[in-house]
C-alpha positions in Angstrom: 120.0 -47.1 -39.6 119.6 -50.4 -38.8 116.8 -52.8 -40.4 115.7 -53.9 -37.3 115.6 -50.5 -35.9 113.7 -49.1 -38.9 111.3 -52.1 -38.5 110.5 -51.3 -34.8 109.9 -47.7 -35.1 107.2 -48.0 -38.1 105.7 -51.1 -36.0 105.7 -48.4 -33.1 103.7 -46.0 -35.6 100.4 -47.6 -34.9 97.7 -47.0 -37.2 94.4 -45.7 -35.5 91.7 -47.2 -37.5 88.3 -47.3 -35.0 87.8 -50.9 -34.6 85.0 -53.4 -33.7 83.6 -53.3 -30.2 81.3 -55.8 -29.0 78.9 -54.8 -25.9 81.0 -56.3 -23.5 93.6 -42.4 -11.5 97.2 -43.1 -13.5 100.1 -42.1 -10.9 102.6 -41.8 -13.9 104.6 -38.8 -15.8 101.4 -38.0 -18.3 104.1 -38.3 -20.9 104.7 -42.3 -20.5 100.8 -43.0 -19.5 101.4 -45.9 -17.6 99.7 -46.7 -14.3 102.4 -48.8 -12.9 105.7 -49.9 -12.8 104.9 -53.5 -12.1 106.2 -56.0 -14.2 102.6 -57.9 -13.5 101.4 -55.8 -16.3 103.5 -57.2 -18.8 102.0 -60.8 -17.7 98.8 -59.7 -17.6 99.2 -58.5 -21.3 100.9 -61.7 -22.2 98.1 -64.0 -20.1 95.2 -62.3 -22.2 97.3 -62.3 -25.5 98.2 -66.4 -25.4 94.9 -67.4 -24.7 92.5 -65.1 -26.5 95.1 -63.7 -29.9 93.4 -64.9 -33.1 95.9 -66.9 -34.0 98.0 -69.3 -32.2 101.7 -68.8 -31.6 104.5 -70.0 -30.1 105.3 -67.8 -26.9 109.2 -68.4 -26.6 109.0 -67.1 -30.2 107.2 -64.0 -29.7 109.3 -62.9 -26.0 112.7 -63.7 -28.0 111.0 -61.6 -31.1 110.1 -59.0 -28.2 114.4 -58.9 -27.0 115.1 -58.6 -30.5 113.3 -55.8 -31.0 114.4 -54.2 -27.3 118.6 -54.9 -28.4 118.1 -53.2 -31.6 116.7 -50.1 -30.7 118.9 -49.7 -27.7 121.8 -50.8 -29.4 120.8 -48.1 -32.1 120.8 -45.3 -29.7 124.4 -46.5 -28.1 123.3 -48.5 -25.4 125.8 -51.8 -25.7 122.6 -54.4 -24.0 123.1 -58.0 -24.4 121.0 -59.8 -26.7 119.5 -62.2 -24.8 117.7 -65.3 -25.6 115.3 -67.7 -24.1 115.8 -71.1 -24.6 113.4 -73.0 -21.8 110.9 -75.0 -23.1 107.9 -74.4 -19.9 105.8 -71.1 -20.2 106.5 -70.4 -16.5 110.3 -70.7 -17.3 109.8 -68.7 -20.1 108.2 -65.5 -18.2 110.4 -65.8 -15.8 113.7 -65.8 -17.9 112.3 -62.9 -19.7 111.4 -60.7 -16.1 115.1 -61.7 -15.4 116.1 -60.4 -19.1 114.1 -57.3 -18.3 115.5 -56.5 -15.4 118.7 -57.1 -16.7 118.4 -54.8 -19.6 116.9 -51.9 -17.6 119.8 -52.1 -15.0 122.3 -51.8 -18.0 120.4 -48.9 -19.1 121.0 -46.5 -16.4 124.2 -47.7 -15.8 125.4 -46.0 -19.0 127.2 -43.6 -19.4 126.2 -43.5 -23.1 125.2 -39.9 -24.5 122.3 -41.0 -26.4 121.7 -37.2 -27.6 124.8 -37.4 -29.4 124.8 -40.8 -31.0 121.9 -39.8 -32.2 123.0 -36.4 -33.6 126.0 -38.4 -35.5 123.1 -40.3 -37.3 122.2 -39.3 -41.1 118.5 -38.3 -40.2 116.8 -35.3 -40.7 116.0 -32.6 -37.7 112.4 -34.2 -36.9 113.6 -38.1 -36.9 116.2 -37.3 -34.5 113.6 -35.5 -31.8 111.9 -38.7 -32.0 114.6 -40.8 -31.0 116.2 -38.4 -28.6 112.3 -38.4 -26.8 112.2 -42.0 -27.0 115.8 -42.5 -25.2 114.8 -40.1 -22.6 111.5 -42.0 -21.5 113.0 -45.3 -21.6 115.4 -44.7 -18.8 112.4 -44.6 -16.7 110.4 -47.7 -15.0 107.4 -46.7 -16.4 108.5 -45.7 -19.7 110.8 -48.8 -19.8 108.0 -50.8 -19.0 105.6 -49.0 -21.7 108.1 -49.9 -24.5 108.7 -53.2 -23.6 104.7 -53.9 -23.6 104.5 -52.2 -27.1 107.5 -54.0 -28.3 105.7 -57.6 -27.4 102.4 -56.3 -28.9 103.9 -55.5 -32.4 105.1 -59.2 -32.7 101.8 -60.3 -32.6 100.0 -58.0 -35.2 99.0 -54.2 -36.1 96.2 -53.5 -34.4 97.0 -55.3 -30.9 97.9 -52.3 -28.6 98.5 -51.3 -24.9 96.7 -48.0 -23.8 97.4 -46.6 -20.7 94.8 -44.6 -19.0 94.9 -41.4 -20.4 94.8 -43.0 -24.1 92.0 -45.3 -23.0 90.1 -41.8 -22.0 90.5 -40.8 -25.0 89.7 -43.8 -27.1 86.2 -44.1 -25.1 85.5 -40.5 -26.6 86.3 -41.5 -29.7 83.8 -44.0 -29.9 81.1 -42.7 -27.9 80.2 -39.9 -29.8 78.9 -37.0 -28.6 80.5 -34.1 -26.6 84.1 -33.6 -25.8 86.9 -30.9 -25.2 88.9 -30.7 -28.2 89.9 -28.4 -31.1 87.8 -29.9 -33.6 90.1 -32.4 -36.0 89.5 -36.0 -37.4 92.6 -37.6 -38.0 94.4 -40.9 -39.4 97.7 -42.5 -40.2 98.5 -42.0 -44.1 98.4 -45.9 -44.4 98.3 -49.2 -43.0 102.2 -49.1 -41.2 103.8 -46.0 -41.5 102.7 -42.3 -42.5 102.3 -38.9 -41.2 99.3 -37.9 -39.2 97.1 -36.4 -41.4 94.0 -34.5 -40.8 90.6 -35.7 -42.8 88.5 -33.8 -41.5 87.8 -30.4 -39.6 84.6 -29.9 -37.5 82.3 -27.0 -38.5 82.4 -24.1 -36.0 85.2 -25.7 -34.2 88.7 -23.9 -33.2 90.4 -25.6 -35.9 88.6 -24.7 -38.7 88.1 -21.1 -37.1 92.1 -20.9 -36.9 92.6 -21.8 -40.8 93.5 -25.6 -40.4 92.6 -27.4 -43.5 91.8 -31.4 -44.5 95.1 -32.6 -45.8 97.4 -30.8 -43.1 100.1 -33.0 -41.8 100.4 -32.6 -37.9 104.2 -32.8 -36.7 104.2 -31.9 -33.2 101.9 -31.3 -30.6 102.9 -28.1 -27.8 106.3 -28.6 -29.6 106.7 -32.2 -28.8 107.1 -34.2 -31.9 104.2 -37.2 -32.3 105.6 -38.9 -35.4 106.3 -42.2 -33.3 103.3 -41.9 -31.1 100.3 -43.8 -31.6 96.7 -42.0 -32.6 95.6 -42.4 -29.3 98.4 -40.7 -27.3 98.3 -38.0 -29.9 94.7 -37.3 -29.4 95.4 -37.4 -25.8 97.8 -35.0 -26.0 95.4 -32.8 -28.2 92.2 -32.9 -26.3 92.1 -31.6 -22.6 90.1 -29.2 -20.3 87.8 -26.1 -21.9 89.5 -22.8 -22.3 93.0 -24.3 -22.1 95.3 -23.8 -24.9 97.3 -26.2 -27.4 99.6 -25.9 -30.1 99.7 -27.8 -33.1 102.6 -27.3 -35.7 101.3 -28.2 -39.3 103.2 -28.8 -42.0 101.0 -27.9 -45.5 103.0 -28.9 -48.7 106.8 -27.6 -47.5 105.1 -25.0 -45.4 105.4 -25.8 -41.3 102.8 -23.4 -39.6 102.3 -23.3 -35.4 98.5 -23.0 -34.3 97.9 -21.7 -30.8 94.4 -23.2 -30.5 91.8 -22.7 -27.2 90.0 -25.8 -26.6 86.4 -25.8 -26.3 83.4 -28.3 -26.2 83.1 -30.3 -29.6 79.6 -32.2 -30.5 80.1 -34.4 -33.2 77.0 -36.1 -35.2 78.4 -39.1 -36.6 75.3 -38.9 -39.9 74.7 -35.5 -41.5 72.7 -35.2 -44.8 72.7 -33.2 -47.6 69.3 -32.0 -49.3 70.2 -29.2 -51.8 72.1 -31.4 -54.3 71.6 -33.3 -57.4 71.3 -36.3 -55.7 70.9 -36.5 -52.0 73.5 -37.5 -49.6 73.7 -39.3 -46.4 77.0 -38.9 -44.8 78.4 -41.4 -42.2 81.4 -40.2 -40.6 81.7 -43.2 -37.9 79.7 -45.8 -36.6 79.5 -44.5 -32.7 76.6 -45.3 -30.2 73.4 -43.9 -31.8 74.5 -43.9 -35.4 72.0 -46.3 -36.4 69.3 -44.0 -35.2 71.0 -40.6 -36.2 71.0 -42.5 -39.7 67.4 -43.5 -39.8 66.4 -39.6 -39.0 68.3 -37.8 -41.4 67.2 -40.5 -44.2 63.4 -39.1 -42.5 64.6 -35.6 -42.8 65.7 -36.0 -46.7 61.6 -37.1 -47.0 62.6 -40.7 -47.7 64.5 -40.8 -51.5 64.2 -43.6 -53.0 67.9 -43.2 -55.0 70.4 -41.3 -52.9 74.3 -41.7 -51.9 75.7 -42.7 -48.6 78.9 -41.3 -48.2 81.5 -43.7 -46.5 84.9 -41.7 -47.1 87.5 -41.2 -44.4 85.0 -43.4 -42.2 87.4 -45.3 -39.8 84.8 -47.9 -39.0 83.9 -47.6 -35.2 80.8 -50.0 -33.3 80.1 -53.1 -35.9 76.4 -53.5 -33.8 75.8 -49.8 -35.3 76.7 -50.7 -39.1 74.5 -54.2 -38.9 71.8 -51.9 -37.5 71.8 -49.7 -40.7 72.2 -52.9 -42.7 69.0 -53.9 -41.2 67.0 -50.7 -42.6 67.8 -51.7 -45.8 67.2 -55.9 -45.5 65.2 -56.4 -42.4 66.1 -58.6 -39.5 67.7 -62.2 -39.5 70.0 -61.8 -42.1 74.1 -62.5 -42.0 75.2 -59.1 -40.8 78.5 -60.6 -40.7 80.3 -63.7 -39.7 83.5 -63.7 -36.8 85.9 -66.6 -37.2 87.6 -67.0 -34.1 91.1 -69.1 -33.2 90.4 -72.9 -34.0 88.2 -71.8 -36.8 85.0 -71.2 -34.0 82.5 -69.3 -36.3 80.2 -66.4 -34.5 77.2 -65.2 -36.9 75.7 -61.6 -35.7 72.3 -61.0 -37.4 70.2 -57.8 -38.3 67.3 -57.2 -36.0 65.4 -54.5 -36.9 62.7 -54.4 -39.5 63.1 -52.9 -43.0 62.1 -49.0 -42.9 64.5 -47.7 -46.1 62.7 -48.2 -49.6 64.8 -47.6 -52.2 65.2 -48.3 -55.9 68.9 -47.1 -56.3 72.3 -46.2 -54.0 75.5 -45.1 -54.4 77.8 -45.7 -52.0 81.4 -43.4 -51.9 84.1 -45.1 -50.4 88.1 -43.8 -50.5 91.7 -45.3 -48.6 90.6 -44.4 -45.7 87.3 -46.2 -45.4 87.9 -49.0 -43.2 86.9 -51.5 -40.8 82.8 -51.3 -39.7 82.5 -49.0 -42.6 83.8 -51.5 -45.2 81.3 -54.4 -43.8 78.8 -52.0 -44.0 79.3 -51.3 -48.0 80.4 -55.4 -48.6 76.9 -56.5 -46.8 75.1 -53.8 -48.7 76.7 -55.1 -52.1 75.9 -58.6 -51.1 72.6 -58.2 -50.5 71.1 -55.5 -52.9 73.2 -56.6 -55.7 73.3 -54.2 -58.7 70.7 -51.6 -56.7 74.0 -50.9 -54.9 76.8 -48.9 -56.7 79.9 -48.6 -54.9 82.3 -45.4 -56.5 85.5 -44.2 -55.3 88.9 -45.5 -54.4 89.9 -48.8 -52.9 89.2 -49.1 -49.2 91.4 -49.6 -46.6 91.7 -53.2 -45.9 91.0 -54.2 -42.5 89.4 -57.6 -41.8 90.5 -58.3 -38.0 87.9 -57.5 -34.6 89.5 -56.4 -31.6 88.1 -56.0 -28.4 89.1 -54.5 -25.2 90.6 -56.1 -22.1 91.2 -54.1 -18.3 94.2 -54.1 -17.0 95.5 -53.5 -13.3 96.9 -50.3 -14.0 93.2 -48.8 -15.6 94.8 -48.9 -18.9 93.3 -51.6 -21.5 95.0 -54.0 -23.9 93.0 -53.6 -27.3 93.3 -57.4 -28.7 92.6 -59.0 -31.9 90.5 -61.7 -31.5 89.3 -62.7 -34.8 88.5 -61.9 -38.7 85.1 -61.0 -40.1 83.4 -62.4 -43.4 80.3 -60.8 -44.8 77.7 -62.9 -46.6 79.9 -63.2 -49.9 83.1 -64.7 -47.8 85.3 -61.6 -49.5 88.8 -61.5 -48.0 88.5 -57.3 -47.0 92.3 -57.5 -46.2 93.2 -58.7 -49.7 90.7 -57.8 -52.0 89.4 -55.0 -50.3 85.3 -53.5 -51.0 84.2 -54.5 -54.4 84.2 -51.3 -56.1 82.2 -50.7 -59.4 83.6 -47.7 -60.4 87.2 -46.7 -59.5 87.4 -43.0 -59.5 90.3 -41.4 -58.1 90.5 -37.8 -56.9 93.4 -35.4 -57.7 94.3 -31.9 -55.7 90.8 -32.4 -54.0 90.3 -31.5 -49.9 87.1 -32.0 -47.8 85.9 -28.6 -48.4 85.0 -29.6 -51.9 82.6 -32.3 -51.1 79.7 -32.8 -53.6 81.3 -29.9 -55.9 82.0 -30.0 -59.4 85.8 -31.4 -58.0 84.6 -34.1 -56.5 84.5 -36.4 -59.4 83.6 -39.5 -57.1 80.4 -37.7 -56.4 79.5 -36.5 -59.9 80.5 -40.0 -61.0 78.0 -41.2 -58.9 75.4 -39.0 -60.0 75.5 -39.9 -63.4 75.2 -43.6 -62.6 71.9 -43.0 -60.6 70.0 -41.1 -63.4 
C-alpha cells in the first residue's frame, strides 16, 4: 500500500472523543448520509474553516493537500486520475480552480472502466481491509459519496477533530451529549487511540440488550449489519447501531481471536451520566460523561452518599462532553468566580470561563481515577481539581488521552454540521494537556482487567486510591 494512501485512511478513522460545546430530512442514501450534491456545501465548509479554525493556514496549501489525498486514494484503487495542482494567488480563483478539478476527477471516475474490486483483491491486504476499500470505492462513484469524501479529505488536512457530519450522524451526536433516552443496544464505544485503532466497547450499560446478549467491555466491533465499519467515524457507527425501537441490528464482535455475531433488538436506553457506589471501603462517584444535567446528578450522588469528606471520583473511560458541566462540578469544590478554563482562539485571543456556583462539598481528601480514555472535559476537570485543591487531591491511574482543543458546531446547508476546532484550552496552571496529559500522582496500570471488575480486588487503581486515602 502506498504510504499516502495509508495516511489518508488513517486520517479517515476519526476518533470520537466528546468535545467541548459552548451553549450557543436528508434525501441522500443513508449509507452515504449527506443531504446535498451541491458543491456549495464544500464552499461553506471551507469558508467556516478559513475564518475560524484555531490556526491560520494557507488555503491554497490545504486545497492542494486535499487534491493529493484524493489522487493517492483513487490511484490506489486503480483509477488513473491526474494530480491537479492549484497555482492561483487569489482565494476566489483557488476555489474556482478546485471546483473545476473536482468535477473533472468525478467525471473521470465514472468514465473509468477499472474494475477496482479486482485491483483491491490483488493487493496484499487481509479480508477486512479489502472489504473496507471496496465499500469505499463503490460509494465515491456517487455524487453524494464523492462530495462527502472530498469534504472529509479537506477536513483531515486541518486536524484530527475537525469533521463533517451528515444529518443522521449529527442526530446521533446530539443524543450522545444530551443524555437521557435513546433507542439502541446499550454500549459505549471509543477508538483505541488518537489516530487509528479498532472500535472498542468500553462500557456495557446495565440491563441493556448488549448486556443480556453477553457483549463485554473490551470487545471489538468490526461490522454492523455485515458492513465493515473500520473506516467509519464513531458518529457513523453509532448512527448505524441505533435505530427505531424493536428493530434488530447485527453486530460482529472480535473477542481476542474469536469472531462472533450478535443479533440485538433495539429498545429505549436510559443513561445516567453519574453513578454512586456506597458499599465499598471508600465511596465512589463515577462520572461517565459530561452531558446535560451531569453537575446536578453529581451533587445528588454526593448527597446520596451522605456527603462524605473522603471519596473517589472515577473518570476512567470518560471521553468528555459539555465544558460548562465540568466547570459547574468544579464550582462545588472551589466556589464561584474562579477560573474554570482559559480558551485561546486564533491570534492568542483569550476567553476565560469562570465557576459560578457556591461551594457545596466539604472535603478532606479526594482521589481521582483516570485512564487512557479519560479525555477532553474530564481532563480539564481532573487537572483543575489538582490546580486548586493541591495535595488534597490524589490522581491515580494511567496517563490520560491528551486532548486540549475545543470544537464547536456550524450548521450547514444540507442539515448536517461542521465540527470545527476553534481554540485550545488551558487550566489555571497552564499545563499542556496535549503534551503532558493530566498530572498523575501515582501511575498504576491495569492488566487483564475489564469493566465488570470495577472496585474489586482486581481493580488495582481503585485499591491504590483506597490505600492512599486511609
